[in-house]
C-alpha positions in Angstrom: 14.4 -9.0 3.2 12.4 -7.5 0.4 8.9 -6.0 1.3 6.6 -4.7 -1.4 3.2 -3.1 -1.8 1.0 -3.5 -4.9 -2.5 -2.3 -5.5 -3.4 -5.2 -7.8 -6.9 -3.8 -8.7 -8.6 -7.2 -8.9 -6.5 -10.1 -8.0 -8.3 -12.8 -10.0 -8.6 -10.5 -13.1 -4.9 -9.8 -13.0 -3.6 -13.1 -11.5 -1.3 -13.7 -14.4 0.3 -10.3 -14.0 0.7 -10.9 -10.3 2.3 -14.3 -10.7 4.7 -13.0 -13.3 5.8 -10.1 -11.0 6.2 -12.5 -8.0 8.5 -14.7 -10.1 10.6 -11.8 -11.4 10.8 -9.6 -8.4 10.6 -12.3 -5.7 9.6 -10.2 -2.7 9.7 -11.9 0.7 6.6 -10.1 1.6 4.0 -8.6 -0.7 1.1 -6.4 0.5 -1.8 -6.3 -1.9 -4.7 -3.9 -2.0 -8.0 -3.9 -3.9 -8.1 -7.6 -4.3 -11.8 -7.2 -5.1 -12.9 -10.8 -4.2 -14.6 -12.6 -1.5 -12.6 -14.6 1.0 -13.7 -17.9 -0.7 -12.6 -16.6 -4.2 -9.1 -15.7 -3.1 -6.6 -17.6 -5.3 -4.7 -19.3 -2.5 -3.8 -22.4 -4.4 -2.3 -20.5 -7.3 -0.1 -18.5 -4.9 0.9 -21.6 -3.0 2.0 -23.2 -6.2 4.6 -20.4 -6.7 5.8 -20.6 -3.1 3.7 -17.9 -1.3 1.6 -18.3 1.9 -1.1 -15.7 2.4 -3.5 -14.1 4.8 -6.3 -12.0 3.3 -9.5 -10.1 4.1 -11.8 -10.0 1.1 -15.0 -8.0 0.4 -16.6 -9.0 -2.9 -16.2 -6.5 -5.7 -14.7 -3.7 -3.5 -11.7 -3.1 -1.4 -9.9 -6.1 0.1 -6.3 -6.6 1.3 -3.8 -9.4 1.5 -0.3 -10.2 2.7 1.8 -12.8 0.9 5.0 -14.3 2.2 7.6 -16.3 0.3 8.3 -19.8 1.6 6.6 -19.2 4.9 3.1 -18.7 6.3 2.4 -15.2 7.5 1.1 -15.1 11.1 -2.0 -12.9 11.1 -2.2 -10.5 14.0 -5.0 -8.2 13.0 -7.6 -8.0 10.2 -9.2 -4.6 10.7 -8.1 -1.1 11.9 -9.1 -0.6 15.6 -11.1 2.3 16.8 -14.5 1.8 15.1 -16.1 -1.7 15.4 -18.9 -0.7 13.1 -16.6 -0.1 10.1 -16.8 -3.3 8.0 -14.8 -2.2 5.0 -11.9 -4.5 4.3 -9.0 -2.1 4.4 -6.4 -3.3 6.9 -4.7 -6.6 7.6 -1.5 -7.3 9.6 0.8 -10.2 10.0 4.2 -11.1 11.4 6.7 -12.4 8.8 10.3 -13.3 9.6 10.4 -11.1 12.7 8.8 -8.0 11.1 5.2 -6.9 11.8 3.7 -5.8 8.5 0.5 -3.8 8.2 -1.1 -3.7 4.8 -3.6 -0.9 4.3 -5.9 0.6 1.7 -6.8 4.0 2.9 -10.1 5.4 1.6 -10.0 7.4 -1.7 -12.4 10.1 -0.3 -13.9 11.3 -3.6 -16.1 13.2 -4.1 -15.0 15.9 -1.7 -16.4 17.5 0.3 -18.8 14.9 1.5 -19.3 11.8 3.6 -16.6 9.8 1.7 -14.1 12.5 2.3 -15.1 12.6 6.0 -14.7 8.8 6.2 -11.2 9.1 4.7 -10.1 11.6 7.3 -11.6 9.6 10.1 -9.9 6.5 8.9 -6.6 8.4 8.7 -7.0 9.5 12.3 -7.6 6.0 13.4 -4.5 4.9 11.6 -2.4 7.6 13.3 -3.7 6.5 16.7 -3.0 2.9 16.0 0.5 3.6 14.5 1.4 5.4 17.8 0.5 2.2 19.7 2.6 0.1 17.3 5.5 2.5 17.7 5.3 2.4 21.5 5.3 -1.4 21.4 8.9 -1.3 20.1 8.2 -3.9 17.5 9.8 -3.7 14.1 7.0 -2.5 11.9 6.3 -1.7 8.2 3.1 0.1 7.3 2.7 -0.5 3.6 -0.1 0.2 1.1 -2.1 2.5 -1.0 -2.5 5.6 1.2 -4.6 7.4 -1.4 -2.7 10.6 -0.7 -0.2 12.6 -2.7 2.1 13.9 0.1 3.4 17.0 -1.7 3.3 18.7 -5.1 6.7 17.0 -5.8 4.9 13.7 -5.8 2.6 14.4 -8.8 3.4 15.2 -12.4 1.2 18.4 -12.3 -1.4 19.7 -9.9 -3.6 21.6 -12.4 -6.1 18.7 -13.0 -6.1 17.5 -9.4 -6.5 20.5 -7.2 -10.1 19.5 -6.2 -9.3 15.8 -5.9 -9.4 14.2 -2.5 -5.9 12.7 -3.1 -4.3 16.2 -2.9 -6.3 18.0 -0.3 -4.5 19.8 2.6 -6.2 17.7 5.3 -5.0 14.2 4.2 -1.6 15.7 3.3 -1.4 17.1 6.8 -2.4 13.7 8.3 0.3 11.9 6.3 2.9 14.5 7.5 1.8 14.1 11.1 2.2 10.3 10.8 5.7 10.6 9.3 6.9 13.3 11.6 6.3 11.3 14.8 9.0 8.8 13.8 8.0 6.9 10.7 10.3 6.9 7.8 8.9 7.4 4.3 11.3 5.0 2.6 10.7 5.9 -1.1 11.2 9.6 -0.5 14.1 9.1 1.9 16.1 7.2 -0.8 14.9 9.4 -3.7 14.9 12.9 -2.2 15.3 14.9 -5.4 13.5 13.1 -8.2 9.9 12.1 -9.0 8.9 8.7 -7.9 5.5 7.6 -9.2 3.5 4.5 -8.3 0.1 5.3 -10.0 -0.8 6.3 -13.5 -4.5 6.9 -14.3 -6.1 4.9 -17.2 -7.4 8.1 -18.7 -5.8 10.7 -20.9 -2.8 8.5 -21.8 -1.3 9.0 -18.4 1.1 6.1 -18.6 2.5 7.0 -22.0 3.0 10.6 -20.9 4.4 9.5 -17.5 1.7 11.6 -15.9 2.0 9.8 -12.6 1.8 10.3 -8.9 2.9 8.7 -5.7 0.1 7.1 -3.8 1.7 3.9 -2.5 4.0 4.3 0.5 6.1 2.1 2.9 6.5 3.7 6.3 9.1 2.2 8.6 9.5 2.3 12.4 12.8 3.6 13.6 14.2 0.1 14.3 13.4 -1.0 10.7 14.5 2.3 9.2 18.0 1.7 10.5 18.1 -1.5 8.4 16.9 0.1 5.2 19.2 -0.7 2.2 17.3 0.4 -0.9 13.8 1.1 -2.3 12.2 1.4 -5.7 9.2 1.0 -8.0 8.8 -1.8 -10.5 7.5 0.6 -13.2 7.6 -1.9 -16.0 4.7 -3.8 -14.4 2.4 -0.8 -15.2 3.2 -1.2 -18.9 2.1 -4.8 -19.2 -1.2 -5.8 -20.9 -4.1 -5.8 -18.5 -2.1 -3.9 -16.0 -3.3 -2.4 -12.7 -3.1 1.4 -12.7 -0.6 1.0 -9.9 3.0 -0.3 -10.0 4.6 -2.3 -7.1 6.8 -0.3 -4.7 9.3 -2.0 -2.5 12.1 -1.8 0.0 15.0 -4.0 1.0 16.2 -4.2 4.6 19.1 -6.0 6.2 18.3 -9.2 8.1 
């Protein structure tokens, strides 16, 4: 079973890229972030035509998340992160697919920091940690996949000099990510690539892609009962080099059935 995460950065604007990637990579599950469309504008029929069922939570020109499943309909179990009913930003959706519970998340960016956007980022992270503990206690096989908007360590970025004041690299979200992992969630990409750079994001500015000036923002965290089934993990880097590409590349894992 192949499970992927891809910040598509406007699903309708990059639909051709998405469909091409689905045809080539053929993930069984694809978690999408920043779909940037209303629920009504989600391209359900185009995805169905290539064999993917979907659940989604849109929000106009901002945010938005979706879960696609190949040859099956994902069974939606949640469409917002618990803990703050007043939070209406479309950043979390969850579905059961082929016996695995998949949470698709788009954690807040947090810039500029310090400030209310950074405070919201940290609050959202705490809510995620609390909910992840509930999922872990349930004993269900769970994958939490998405754009976490955090560079876990200096080894996950090409260079820190231009990013030291950015919300993506601050000690607080790094510590939150480490706490999440350390209570029993496996960081699959790092686990299988312990000694080499693994990037999933290259900024549009300053020729970042051509210089391979990337960073790792997209993560797949596995519960212990899924981690035991992990076979391989990787990044479809070539997708970032296509015309009209998202600034992210898809990251993925394969687990034994």
